[in-house]
C-alpha positions, -999 to +999 in steps of 0.1 A: -063+038+142-064+056+113-052+054+075-014+056+073+007+060+047+011+030+022+049+025+033+036+014+072+009-006+056+038-025+037+048-032+067+022-044+084+019-071+052+054-079+057+052-086+101+018-103+094+039-130+067+069-131+098+090-111+076+109-082+085+095-050+075+121-031+054+124+009+060+099+036+049+107+046+018+128+017+007+131+015-034+117-016-031+081+001-014+086+026-039+087-002-066+059-020-055+040+014-046+046+025-084+032-009-091+005-001-076-006+026-087+001+017-127-023-013-117-050+010-108-046+038-132-079+044-147-100+019-126-127+030-107-132+030-072-161+013-061-163+011-023-188+016+000-168+048+013-166+063-017-199+059-029-226+095-035 
């Protein structure tokens, strides 16, 4: 359980796709993290757990 780091979650996705996970803090994972942050910039959080 637990939330874990974003890079650990990327590694889990790689394993689910039967691909070899990259090292944490690899340039590829950092690029994906930057991309996801840029894509979500300005979006409202709409998950149930964040509702007041």
